[in-house]
C-alpha positions, 0 to 999 in steps of 0.5 A: 641643746638649750641656749648656746652662746655661738661667740663673743657677743650677744648672738645665741642659738636656742634649740629643743627637741619636742615631738609632742609639739606641733609649733613652738615659739621663744619667749625672751623676757628681759623687756617690759615687753617679752620678746616673741619669736616663732621657732622653725622645726626640722624633720627630728622635731627639733625647734631652732632659732637664732637671735642677736642682741641676747644678753648672757644672763637673760630669762627665756622660756619656750611657749608651746601651743601658744599657752603654755610658758616652760622652762628649757628642758636643758636649762644650764640654770634656773635662777628663780627655781623649777618654774620659773624662766630659765637664763642664758649662759656661757659655759666658755666664760668660767676661767678653770685653774685645773690644768694637769688634773686628769682624775683619779682610778677607783684604787685611789678613791676614799670617798666624802659623801655630802649634801651641800645644803646641810654640811655648812651653815650657809649651805652653799657650794662656795661654802664647802671651798674653805673646808677641803683642806680639812677633808683632804689634808687633814681626814685624807679623803680623796673625792667628795661625793656630792648628792643630787644638784639638779634644780629641785623645788623650793631650797630644801631637799636631798635633790633626788626630786630634781627636774631641771637636770642640766642646771645646778641648784640655784640655792646652792650658788648655781653654774658658777658656784658649783665650777669654782667647787669642782675647780677648788676639789681639782686644785687641792688634789680631790675628784668630785662624784656627782650624784645623779638620777636617771631613773625618774624625775620629781613630780613638781616643775617637771615639764619633759612631757610637754615636750616629747615622750619622755616617761612611759606607764610599761614599767613602774617606779616607786618615786613616779614615771619611769623614764621612756629608755626604750619605747616609741620615741625613746632615741631622743629621751636616750640622747637626753641623758646620755647628753647631761652626762657628758655636759657634767664632765665637759662643761663641770669637769665632773670626774665620776657619777654615782647612778642613783637605784639602777633598778629603777632604770627600765631597758629592753633594748638590745644595748642597754642604756647603762652600757651605751651611756658608759660608751659615751662617757668613755669616749668623751673621757679619752678625748678629754685625756681624762679618767671619769668613772661610773658607779652604780646603785642597786639593790638588787645585787646584780653583777651586771653593772660593774661585769665587763661588757665581754662578759655579759655585764654594762661595763661600768668601774664600780657599784655600791654594796648594800650587803656589806652595810647591812651586814655590819649595821644589823651585827653591831645594832641588833635591828632585825626589821625591814632588810635587816631580818635577812642579817645578823650573823657574824658570818654574813660580815666575813662573807662580804668581806671574802665575796662582795655580795652576802646574798648570791641567790639564796632565799630572803626572808625580807623579800620571800624570794632567792635574791641576788647573784654572785660577784665573785668575779668583781675585783674589790676596787669595783665595789663601794662599801659604807657603814653610813650614807645619806640612805641608810641614815635618812630613810630611817624615821628620825634619821639617827646616825650610827654614833647615836645608836651603838657604843662609841667602840663599835662606831671604831669598829665599824669605820675601821671594817669599811676603811681597811676592807678590800674595797672602795671606802665611803664616808657619810658627812659628819661621821668622822667626828661622830656628829650626833645630829640626825640626817633627816628627809627634808622638802619644800614642795610648793605643791601642798597637795604633793607634800601631804601625800609625800608625808603619808607615803612616808609614814605608811612605808615605814609602818610596812617595815614595823618602824614605829614613832613619830616621823618628822614632817619633811615639809618643816623647816625645822626638819631641815635645821635639825640636819645641818652639821655642827663642823665645830664639834670636830675640835671638842675632846671626844669628837676629835678622839674619833677624828683622830682614829678615822684619819689614822685608819686612813693614813694607814690604808695609804701608807700599807697596801696590805690594809687597803684594796687587795685580791680578795685571793690574798686575804683570808676571812675567819671567824671564832664560833662563839666568841664574836671575833673575825679575823682578816688575814692579807698576805702579799708578793712583795713581803707585805702582811696584815692580821687585824682582829675585830671583836664584835662582842659587847663584853671583854673576854679572853680569846685565843686567836690562831695567828701566823708565826713570827714577828709582828708589829701593832700598828693600831689598837682601837682600844687605846686611850688616845682613841678615846678607849678603855686602854690598849692591848698594846702600843702603836709599834710594839713587836710581838712574836708568834708562835701560831697562837694569840691570847688576847683579853678583848675588851668590847669592840676592839680592833686590832691591826698588825703588820709583819715586821718589815725588818725580819721579813726582809731576811725570810724568804717569801711564804706568801704563796704558801700562806695563801695555798 
C-alpha cells in the first residue's frame, strides 16, 4: 500500500484501501496547479494508479468524494505534519551499513528506554547517534527502546497520539534520520526496540475513518476509539496493522517491538490479532535471517501474552512486569495511593523475584476484584522489569523521578534489584546518573478544544487516585523543556558515582551468569522477618553461586543472615565510598568464610553481593542440586 517507486526514475505506484469511498482522486502538488488523477478501484476496494514523472519528495494527497483532501494512511513521510500532504520516499535509497547484524535474543537485552525529543537538546534521531558509545561502551546497555515515533500533532508529544503509523516523526528527522539511528545502533552492537501503539490512534489528524472501518464502538479504550480487529471489514484493518510491523522490520531494520497496552486491544476472532501479528513477524524475520522480538505491555497480569501458542497463549517473546515495579516502588517510597495500595510489603518484592507476577488471582483492593493469573511457567527472560519508565515517572502529576523521592542509597538498591533480577532489565533515560529533571506529560495539539479536554482529563484522573497539587499544563512549552535531560550532569561527582555503580552492576551481570537471568528454580528468595532484609541465593550447575543481600531499612542495624557454608568473595557493596556510600562492609575482592551465618552491620539500603570463591569451589564437588533441593 501507499506510494511506491517502481524503478529508477520517476514511475510511482499509488495504492490505498478505502471501502468507505465510492471514488477517489490522487492530487499531486509539485506544481502551481496541482495535478489530479482519478484512481481505479478493484473488487477489494483498493484504489490504484501508476504515474510517470513523479519525483521523490513530491507531495500528494487523496481527494475523497471530490471534497476532502487527506494524507495517505500508509504515508512514509509527513514533512508538514499530520494535516499536511504525504511525501514520496524511495525505501531502497538508503545505503545500509549493518550487514552481518542479526539481532539479539531476550537473554541478551539490557534495555535503555528514551524519548527522542527530550533525550538531547536537539531532540532528533541524529542527535542520539553520538551518545551510542556512551550507552553501549561506557554504561553497558545492549538495546535502546524508542518511545513511539509515528507522526503525531505538533513537535512536542510522547508519541502515543500518533496517527500516521508508517511515518517517522518529521520533527525528529523523518525516515532518513530514523534509518541512520538504527544503522548506527547496529554498527555499535546495539538492538533497537520500537514502541508501537496498536490499541488506538490519536484524536487529531486521524483520518482513517474516512477511508475504511478502522474503528469500532463495540469496545471502549481510555484513549479513544478501539481499533476494529474483529468486526465487519476488519480483514483490511488487521492487514494495515500487520503490514505496519513488517514495514518497520523490513525497511527500518527494527529488532523488536514493545506493544503498548495490549489490554486495549480487543479481538474475539478465532486467531487473536496478537498471535497473527507474531506469526507474520516471525515468518518475515526468518526470510530476513534475523531475530525479531515482540514484547507486550499489559496491566492485566495476563500470562497469555508470553505463553506458547500450543499452551493457549499468543507466543510473544516477552511482556512487561508492572508488578515488579509497583512492589519495589511502594516499598521504597511508602506511597500507597492508586494502584500502590495493593503493594508495600517486602514479601511482594520477594514474590516478584520468585514468581513473576505478585497478583496471581488474589483480591486487589485497588480494582475491587481478583486480579491476575499465575505466570510461573513463563521463563525469566520473557519478563521485562524496571524501577522507572516513561509511564511510572511521567504519569505522576509532576513527573518526579525516583532520585527525588527516595534517599540516594535507596536509588542504588532499586538499581541492583532490577539489574540483578532474573529478568530482562530496562532503564529509563537519565536514571543511570540520577537525572533530577522531571519527565512530565507534554503535548502540542493544534485543536484547542482537544487540548483543554486533555488538561481536564488528567486533573480528574489524578483526583480519582487521591493525588493532589498543581498539574503542569501539557500544552505549555515549559512542561516539555523541564523534561529535557541534562546529560552533562553525568560527569559531576555524585552523578558520576551513581553512573559508575550502574555500570558495575551491568558489568558484573554480564560476566557472572548467576547475577542475571537464571531459571527461577535455581534461586531461593528469602526475607528476614522484622528487619527489612531480602536475600537472593542462586546456584548454577557450572558451580557458579551468588548470594546477594538487600537491606530495605532506612536505618543501620545489625543483622544475622543465614548463608551457605564456605568461602565467598565480595564483588560489590553499595555502601562503599567509591559509590558515594557511607563506607562499605567489605572491600571488593575481599574473601569471607561462612560457617552458616553472616553477621552484617547493615547500613541504610545496603546491597551486598557475594560470589562463591571460584578457586575453592573448583576443588569442591558440585552440590548445586543438593542446595537447591
